[in-house]
Structure formats: C-alpha cells, structure tokens
N, C-alpha and C positions, 0 to 999 in steps of 0.2 A: 242152735247154730243154722239149722235149715231155714227157719223163718227170717234170719238176718240176711241170707243170700239174696232173695228177691228185692229187699230194700236197697242192698248195695248195688245190684244191677240197675235199679231205677235211678239211684243217685248218680251212678256213672254215665248213664244215658243222658240225664238232664244237664250235666256239666258241659256237654257239647253244644248246648244252645244258649244264645244270649237272652238275658232278661228283657222282656218286652215291657216298656213303660205303660202306665195306665192310659187309657183313651184321652183323658183330660190332660195329662202331661204332654202326650205327643201333640195334641192340638196346640197347647200353649207354646211349646217349643217351636213347632213348625211355622206358625204364623208370624214369628219374629223376623223371618226373612223378608216379609212383605213391608211396604211402606205403612207406617203407623195407621194412617187414615183407611187403609184397605184391610187391616187385620181382622176386625170383628166379623165381617161379612164374607170372608174367604171360605171357599170349600177346602176341606182338609182330607187328604189321603194318608193313611197310616197302616199299622199292622195289628192284626187280631192276635188272640192268644196262641194260634198255631203258626204265626209268622206270615200269614197271607196278607197281601196288600188289599185294603178295603177302604170304602169311604167312611171316614169317621165323623164327618160333618158336612151337611149340604149348605152351601153358601148362597148368597144373593148377588155377589158382584162378579167381576170378570176374573178374579184371582183363584188359582188352584194351588194349594200348598201341599208339599210332600214331607212327611215326618222323616226323621233320621232312621235309616235301616240299622236295627240293632245287630245284624250279622256282619256289618262292614266295619273295618278299622276307622277310627277317628269319628268325627261328628259332622254331619252335613244335613241341612234342611233347605228347602228351596221353595219358592213361590213363582208361578209364572202366569202369563196371560192365558185365558182359556182357548185362544186361537192356536196355542202351541199343543194342546192336548192330544190331537191325532199323532203328531210327531213324537211327543213324549211317550204315549201309550204304545206306539209301534216299537219304540226302542226298548221299553220294559218287556214287551212280548218276545222280541228277538233275543235279548239277553237271557230271559228265562229259558229259551230254547238252547242256551249254550253257545250262542254266536259270539265271536270276538268283536272287539271294538271296530276293526277294520271291516268285518263282514256286515256289521250293523250299518256302518256308514255306507257301504256299497249298495246294500239292499234298499236303504231309504233313499239314496240318491237316484237309483233306478226307478223306484216307485214314485218319487216326487216328480221326476221328469215325465213319467208316463201319465201323471195326474191321478194315480190311484192313492197316493198319500197326499192329503190336502195340507199344504203349508199356508202360513198366514199371508194374507194379501198386503197387510200393512206391517211396519215394524212391530214386533211383540217382544216384551222383556221377560227375562228370567232373573230372579234375585236369588243368590246363593249365600247362605250363612254357614260357614264351615271352618274347621280347624282340626288339626291332628290331636289336640288336647281339649277340644271343645266339649261342652256338656250342658245340659239343661239342669239348673239347680232348682228343685221343687220348693225349697225354703224361701227363695227370693222370687221365683217365677221368672228368671232371666236365664238366657243362654250366656255362658261365660267362655273365655278363651277362644272365641271364634271371630272371623272377620267377614264383612260383606264384600261380594263382587257382583257385578252386573253384566248381563249379557243380552244384547239387543239383537234378535234374529231379524235378518233382512235377506230372505232367500235369494240366491243367485246374484247378489250384489258384488261388486269388485272394488278394489282400491280406486280405480278410475271413475266408477259410477258414484262413488261417495266422497272421494278426496281424502280418505283415511289412509294412514300408513299401514304397512303389513307387520309392524312390530310396535310396541310402545316406545315413543321417543323420549318420554320422561317417566319417572316412576308413577304408576297409576293412570297414565295417559291412555286415551282410547286408541284402539287399533282394530283392524279387521282380520278376522281368523277364518279360515276355510273360504277365501273369496272365490266367487264364481260357482259355488256349489249350493245345493239345497240348504246346507247348514251354515252358510255365510253368516257371521254375526260380529258385532262390535263388542269387543272385550274392554271392560273397565274394571281394573282391580286396584282400588285405593290401597296405598301402603298400610300394612298392619300397624296398629298402635303399639 
C-alpha cells in the first residue's frame, strides 16, 4: 500500500496538466494558419515538455507561426508577419506577468506612443485558425473544426484614414477594430462553413 501512494500522487498531479503534442504535430498544426505557399519556410513557436513556449523551428521567410496552447480551451493556431513579433512578444510577456487584457492594451499603447514598442511601419497580417471544437488530426495531418480569420494591423489608422466601417456591414466583411490606437486592425472573419 505504501508503494502505491507515491504513484497515486504523481497521477493526480499529472492530471492537472494538458498533454503537449509532439514537436512535429505542433509544427504541422501551426503552419496551417499560414497561406499554403508560406507554410514550409515559416518559423514556428510552440511548447516544450514543461509547457514553456520555445522556438520549435527556425524559418527562412517572413512568417512566424504559434502552436495551439494546450492549457487553453478550444483550439487556436496563428501565423503572423515577423514585423508583428515585438508587439506579440510583449503581449505574451505581459500576460505571463498576470496582466489583464485591458492592462496589456494600455501598457502597449503607452509604449507604442513612446516609441519603445516598435510597431510595423506597413500593414502586417495575422492569420488565425481556431474553433472551440477544433483539433489537429495526426492521422490526416489536417486541422478540423476550425475556421480562418484575418487581421491586418495598421497602427493608429482610423475609419477616416482607411474608409473602413467600424463594424462588419455584411457577414465576413472587413472593418476596422480599435481605430486610432496602436492596435488598429482590419478584421476579416469569413463566415464558418
């Protein structure tokens, strides 16, 4: 009975952690958010066996892909232009410190205006493949039950400077979110199939 107790304690401890997919599966799933012609040469960030975010693959093009976080509900992978990395990395750092969404927004807004957070000089795109029931199927090598949406960051742009509406006018139509801020972006969310 005494030898069984340590095993039971280990089993109980491990059930609180999500299973982390293999490096290969994380890469195969993450790159599916990128346009097909950009997938093979993209850099991929994902999770090691301890759950720490690490670089899984060094790429040679302008895309950085982010694997699904196994400790979050649903499924979400993303690929974005390398010029967005300072913005994305700073967000990850602030969230890791326990900052709320509003705090992260305010801190990055202040830093972008001060020039200490470098934002893209040109429009830069984020591709997100996500879904509450989405998952990567290793048997087929495909992500299932997930939809793509596109976000084109254009820092400090407004509805007036772009001619975009502040809400979608038709299903999946482009619109500008967070206009006038460092996080101003065009949202394009095609209707789910």
